[in-house]
LOGU-678137 format. One record per residue (C-alpha): y, z, x; residue in three letters. Coordinates in pm, whole numbers. Each point is the difference from the previous one (the first is absolute). Layout:
N
NODE      v      w      u rest
NODE      Y      Z      X  Ala
...
***
This chain:
373
NODE      v      w      u rest
NODE  17164 -14481 -11277  Unk
NODE    -71   -349   -130  Unk
NODE    286   -250    -49  Unk
NODE    -45     -7   -378  Unk
NODE     26    380    -22  Unk
NODE    322    -15    204  Unk
NODE    132   -272   -229  Unk
NODE    -71    201   -316  Unk
NODE    155    310    157  Unk
NODE    316   -198     74  Unk
NODE      6   -135   -354  Unk
NODE    -44    342   -162  Unk
NODE    215    199    238  Unk
NODE    355     75     96  Unk
NODE    163    162    304  Unk
NODE    250    276     67  Unk
NODE    294   -242      7  Unk
NODE    -88   -200   -312  Unk
NODE    -47    247   -283  Unk
NODE    264    219   -170  Unk
NODE   -229    305     14  Unk
NODE    -40    -33    377  Unk
NODE    222     54    301  Unk
NODE    -38    -58    374  Unk
NODE    146    215    275  Unk
NODE    -32   -146    352  Unk
NODE    -99    255    261  Unk
NODE    183     58    329  Unk
NODE   -333     93    162  Unk
NODE   -104   -256    269  Unk
NODE   -302   -210    -81  Unk
NODE   -101   -157    330  Unk
NODE   -348     46    140  Unk
NODE    -65    154    342  Unk
NODE    -75   -259    263  Unk
NODE   -305     39    224  Unk
NODE     47    301    223  Unk
NODE   -191    170    278  Unk
NODE   -119    -65    351  Unk
NODE   -112   -362     -8  Unk
NODE   -247     46    285  Unk
NODE   -186    276   -181  Unk
NODE     78   -130   -350  Unk
NODE   -213   -307     82  Unk
NODE    238   -236   -183  Unk
NODE   -183    103   -316  Unk
NODE    139   -281   -218  Unk
NODE     63    232   -288  Unk
NODE    -22   -129   -353  Unk
NODE    324     59   -191  Unk
NODE    161   -103   -325  Unk
NODE    373    -63    -39  Unk
NODE    216    266   -165  Unk
NODE    114    -61   -354  Unk
NODE    364    -69    -80  Unk
NODE    221    106   -157  Unk
NODE    -72    371    -14  Unk
NODE    155    240   -245  Unk
NODE    -51    204   -315  Unk
NODE    -64   -160   -337  Unk
NODE     90    184   -320  Unk
NODE   -145    -64   -344  Unk
NODE    138    168   -313  Unk
NODE   -260    122   -249  Unk
NODE   -294   -176    165  Unk
NODE   -358    -25   -113  Unk
NODE   -229     85    293  Unk
NODE   -363   -113    -17  Unk
NODE   -260    184    209  Unk
NODE   -328   -177    -81  Unk
NODE   -341     86    141  Unk
NODE   -105   -170    324  Unk
NODE   -166   -339      1  Unk
NODE   -379     11    -52  Unk
NODE    -69    -45    372  Unk
NODE    206    315     67  Unk
NODE   -146    209   -282  Unk
NODE   -154    237    257  Unk
NODE    355    115     82  Unk
NODE    169     87   -332  Unk
NODE    313    120    180  Unk
NODE     65   -344    147  Unk
NODE    264   -117   -246  Unk
NODE    333   -174     11  Unk
NODE    294     24   -237  Unk
NODE    129   -304   -186  Unk
NODE    360     45   -111  Unk
NODE    123   -181   -310  Unk
NODE    328      0   -184  Unk
NODE      2    168   -342  Unk
NODE    -46   -346   -148  Unk
NODE   -318    -58    200  Unk
NODE    118   -225    284  Unk
NODE   -164     85    333  Unk
NODE    250     73    277  Unk
NODE    -80   -203    312  Unk
NODE     91     98    355  Unk
NODE   -160    -60    342  Unk
NODE   -355    139      6  Unk
NODE     16    115   -363  Unk
NODE   -332     33   -181  Unk
NODE   -100   -323   -180  Unk
NODE     86     63   -363  Unk
NODE   -241   -248   -158  Unk
NODE   -304    159    163  Unk
NODE     96    343   -131  Unk
NODE     97   -125   -345  Unk
NODE   -343   -160    -33  Unk
NODE   -164    331     96  Unk
NODE    144    170   -308  Unk
NODE    372     24     64  Unk
NODE     71   -252   -277  Unk
NODE    -57    281   -253  Unk
NODE    330    158    106  Unk
NODE    208   -318     30  Unk
NODE    211    -90   -304  Unk
NODE     46   -345    153  Unk
NODE   -371    -72    -42  Unk
NODE    -49    127   -353  Unk
NODE    -17    332   -181  Unk
NODE     53    272    258  Unk
NODE   -144    349     26  Unk
NODE    254    265     91  Unk
NODE    -72    180    329  Unk
NODE    -34    372    -60  Unk
NODE    192    101    313  Unk
NODE    372    -50     54  Unk
NODE    168    108    321  Unk
NODE    364     34     97  Unk
NODE    106   -162    327  Unk
NODE   -316    -92    190  Unk
NODE    -34   -132    356  Unk
NODE   -301   -228     46  Unk
NODE   -132     75    349  Unk
NODE   -247   -198    209  Unk
NODE   -153   -236   -255  Unk
NODE   -190   -180    275  Unk
NODE   -359   -127      3  Unk
NODE   -181    261    215  Unk
NODE     42    276   -258  Unk
NODE     29    367     87  Unk
NODE   -309     86    204  Unk
NODE    132   -111    339  Unk
NODE    211    242    206  Unk
NODE    202   -276    168  Unk
NODE     88   -186   -318  Unk
NODE     85    327   -176  Unk
NODE    261     83    264  Unk
NODE    122   -352     82  Unk
NODE     -5   -168   -340  Unk
NODE     48    288   -246  Unk
NODE    181    297    156  Unk
NODE    226   -218    215  Unk
NODE    142   -136   -327  Unk
NODE    166    339    -49  Unk
NODE    200    -50    320  Unk
NODE     74   -363    -88  Unk
NODE    135     99   -343  Unk
NODE    213    275    150  Unk
NODE    143   -229    267  Unk
NODE     72   -257   -272  Unk
NODE    222    248   -182  Unk
NODE   -243    151   -252  Unk
NODE     42    374    -61  Unk
NODE   -363    115     -3  Unk
NODE    105    322   -170  Unk
NODE     90   -202   -310  Unk
NODE   -338   -173    -17  Unk
NODE   -211    165   -269  Unk
NODE   -342   -137    100  Unk
NODE   -168   -180    287  Unk
NODE   -266   -246   -118  Unk
NODE   -258    -79    269  Unk
NODE   -365    -56     85  Unk
NODE   -103    362     40  Unk
NODE   -334    177     18  Unk
NODE    108    360     50  Unk
NODE   -170     27    339  Unk
NODE    101    305    207  Unk
NODE    167   -218    264  Unk
NODE    203   -171   -272  Unk
NODE    109    334   -143  Unk
NODE     92    127    348  Unk
NODE    198   -312     91  Unk
NODE    189      2   -330  Unk
NODE     95    362     66  Unk
NODE    123    -95    348  Unk
NODE    217   -268   -165  Unk
NODE    142    248   -251  Unk
NODE   -164   -155   -309  Unk
NODE   -136    238   -264  Unk
NODE   -340    -81   -148  Unk
NODE    153     24   -350  Unk
NODE    206   -313     69  Unk
NODE   -302   -211     99  Unk
NODE   -157   -236   -254  Unk
NODE   -318   -174    119  Unk
NODE    -66   -365    -81  Unk
NODE   -344     99   -131  Unk
NODE    133    256   -250  Unk
NODE    116   -249   -265  Unk
NODE    -78   -362    -94  Unk
NODE    369    -57    -79  Unk
NODE    325    190    -29  Unk
NODE    369    -54    -60  Unk
NODE    306    148    166  Unk
NODE    375     18    -35  Unk
NODE     35   -172    336  Unk
NODE   -232   -120    275  Unk
NODE    106    -13    365  Unk
NODE   -204   -249    203  Unk
NODE     32     -2    381  Unk
NODE    -50   -356    126  Unk
NODE    -89    -21    369  Unk
NODE   -274   -104    240  Unk
NODE   -325    190    -40  Unk
NODE   -348     -3    141  Unk
NODE   -122     33    355  Unk
NODE     69   -355    117  Unk
NODE    378     43     16  Unk
NODE    187    322     80  Unk
NODE    363     71    -86  Unk
NODE    188    107    314  Unk
NODE     92    327   -170  Unk
NODE   -348    113   -102  Unk
NODE    -68    270    263  Unk
NODE    355    133    -33  Unk
NODE    -38     11   -377  Unk
NODE   -314    214     11  Unk
NODE    154    244    246  Unk
NODE    322     32   -200  Unk
NODE   -183     33   -333  Unk
NODE   -200    296    127  Unk
NODE    280    154    205  Unk
NODE   -230    -31    300  Unk
NODE     82    192    315  Unk
NODE   -265     26    274  Unk
NODE   -125    358     27  Unk
NODE      8    193    325  Unk
NODE   -298   -128    196  Unk
NODE   -272    262     -6  Unk
NODE   -258   -206    189  Unk
NODE    201   -241    215  Unk
NODE   -142   -324    133  Unk
NODE   -301    -26   -231  Unk
NODE   -211   -315     33  Unk
NODE   -136    -97   -339  Unk
NODE   -279   -238    -95  Unk
NODE    -24    -74   -373  Unk
NODE   -356    -75   -100  Unk
NODE    -99   -200   -308  Unk
NODE   -358    131     -8  Unk
NODE     66    135   -349  Unk
NODE    137   -334   -127  Unk
NODE   -208   -262   -184  Unk
NODE    130   -286    215  Unk
NODE    154    -89    338  Unk
NODE   -189    260    198  Unk
NODE    -34    -41    376  Unk
NODE   -357   -120     52  Unk
NODE      6    134    357  Unk
NODE    179    323    -88  Unk
NODE   -232    215    211  Unk
NODE    111   -193    309  Unk
NODE    364     12   -113  Unk
NODE    -14    377    -37  Unk
NODE   -169     42    338  Unk
NODE    292   -187    156  Unk
NODE    269    178   -199  Unk
NODE   -132    349    -68  Unk
NODE   -234     65    294  Unk
NODE    192   -185    272  Unk
NODE    364     -6   -113  Unk
NODE     66    327   -182  Unk
NODE     39   -137   -353  Unk
NODE    -68    191   -321  Unk
NODE   -192   -185   -273  Unk
NODE    138     42   -353  Unk
NODE    -39   -145   -348  Unk
NODE    302     10   -231  Unk
NODE   -196      3   -324  Unk
NODE     12    351   -139  Unk
NODE    308    100    199  Unk
NODE    307     96   -202  Unk
NODE    309   -213     47  Unk
NODE    182    276    195  Unk
NODE   -301     34    233  Unk
NODE     -5   -376     58  Unk
NODE    372     11     77  Unk
NODE    -49    282    250  Unk
NODE   -295   -174    168  Unk
NODE    197   -318     62  Unk
NODE    315    187    103  Unk
NODE   -196    187    269  Unk
NODE   -162   -313    142  Unk
NODE     82   -154    335  Unk
NODE   -257   -280    -39  Unk
NODE   -175   -128   -314  Unk
NODE   -295   -240     -6  Unk
NODE   -121   -118   -339  Unk
NODE   -164   -289   -182  Unk
NODE    223   -178   -250  Unk
NODE     13    223   -309  Unk
NODE    231    178   -241  Unk
NODE      7    320    210  Unk
NODE    234   -185    237  Unk
NODE    270     24   -267  Unk
NODE     57    338    163  Unk
NODE    148   -174    306  Unk
NODE    338     58   -163  Unk
NODE    -35    371     87  Unk
NODE    -59    -65    372  Unk
NODE    256     82    264  Unk
NODE    168   -300    165  Unk
NODE   -194   -117    303  Unk
NODE   -343     99   -133  Unk
NODE   -256   -253    119  Unk
NODE   -199   -164   -278  Unk
NODE   -306   -219     55  Unk
NODE   -108   -173   -320  Unk
NODE   -348   -153    -15  Unk
NODE     74   -312   -204  Unk
NODE   -281   -199   -168  Unk
NODE      5   -361    118  Unk
NODE    -42   -112   -360  Unk
NODE    279    218   -141  Unk
NODE    308    -28    223  Unk
NODE    225    206   -218  Unk
NODE    332    106    161  Unk
NODE     93    294   -223  Unk
NODE    -70    275    254  Unk
NODE    148   -200    286  Unk
NODE    317    -15   -210  Unk
NODE      3    373    -76  Unk
NODE    -49     71    372  Unk
NODE    287   -231     95  Unk
NODE    229    157   -260  Unk
NODE    -91    348    130  Unk
NODE     59    -73    370  Unk
NODE   -365     34    100  Unk
NODE   -184   -155    297  Unk
NODE   -233   -224   -197  Unk
NODE   -303   -194    129  Unk
NODE   -244   -214   -199  Unk
NODE   -358    -80     95  Unk
NODE   -177   -275   -192  Unk
NODE   -353    105    -94  Unk
NODE   -269   -249   -106  Unk
NODE   -194     56   -319  Unk
NODE   -359    112     12  Unk
NODE   -272     13   -262  Unk
NODE     45   -111   -359  Unk
NODE    333    -68   -164  Unk
NODE    319   -132    149  Unk
NODE    375     25     -9  Unk
NODE    111    335   -138  Unk
NODE   -350    138    -64  Unk
NODE   -201    -67    317  Unk
NODE    -80    262    260  Unk
NODE    155    -64    340  Unk
NODE   -120     -3    360  Unk
NODE    259    169    221  Unk
NODE     37   -167    343  Unk
NODE    -12    303    230  Unk
NODE    158   -177    298  Unk
NODE    303    -92   -210  Unk
NODE     21    357   -127  Unk
NODE      3    137    356  Unk
NODE    275   -247     88  Unk
NODE    212    100   -300  Unk
NODE    -27    368     90  Unk
NODE     83    -56    365  Unk
NODE    280   -257    -36  Unk
***
């Protein structure tokens, strides 16, 4: 965001402590990030990229808010579900908090029509009771990791902060109705009737908005994240039906970050070492949970399927194939929080692209070492 946009946002906006329609409730939930964990010899001193956690954390409340849900920016028009909520007071002042959506950008994309502060206002057709605004983070709703870590984990955060979820009328979130979203909501005890998708309305009002304010995204992990997902779903590992399974998660069905030398990787893992090769796309959430709970060893390229590490039994060995250009610690953190034996192998990019999108070349000697160590 450019400095002038930030300046205008500050000029237009208010915060939870500065407006009579707002209130701030600090949370007792710890906010510190996990430090680097794992076997340093095998972890290769990865030099992970991380961002600092936000502070303070807590729950903001806004009485009778106006909530804008404008269409995505033109460069994101291919993904109409990729929206963020802008929360304003009833008088049209944007409510600022760490990582909140920039109000000016959304007002310029049509939100001004609903803001009495900026002229004659249209009246949103939808009015909710008490609404909890979940997620509201840039990646939208298509990614399995961000769905669990940024959106559903807000349910746990609200509950631990003293909010009675049974008294929340609606949950406003980036939601596409995918089967895995429906299944995970059911596991968390949330009825579909209480879900309102960002893309359903350009604007709405409510009696009260509850806004969880905490660190989000994959570059910083709250220390409670794995615990939160297990407690939300009431997770208990099932009786092992196929003990000691060795699982390789392939990305051959993914549009990016495939293993360029996957045939050689599978010869090493499947033919020589007794691994099963799986792809998580198309598996129901309960089947993904069971697969990870049965595993003794998991080898996988960096990808959202590794969110399922939270269902593993303590001591499960995990070898993550980390792109050299995308040293993201989110799955290392989930493994550390879950008591897993985590190893990282840096993999150089190959072919076109770079960073998050490039295919990777898996160093087979390092993979053998990680399995044997």
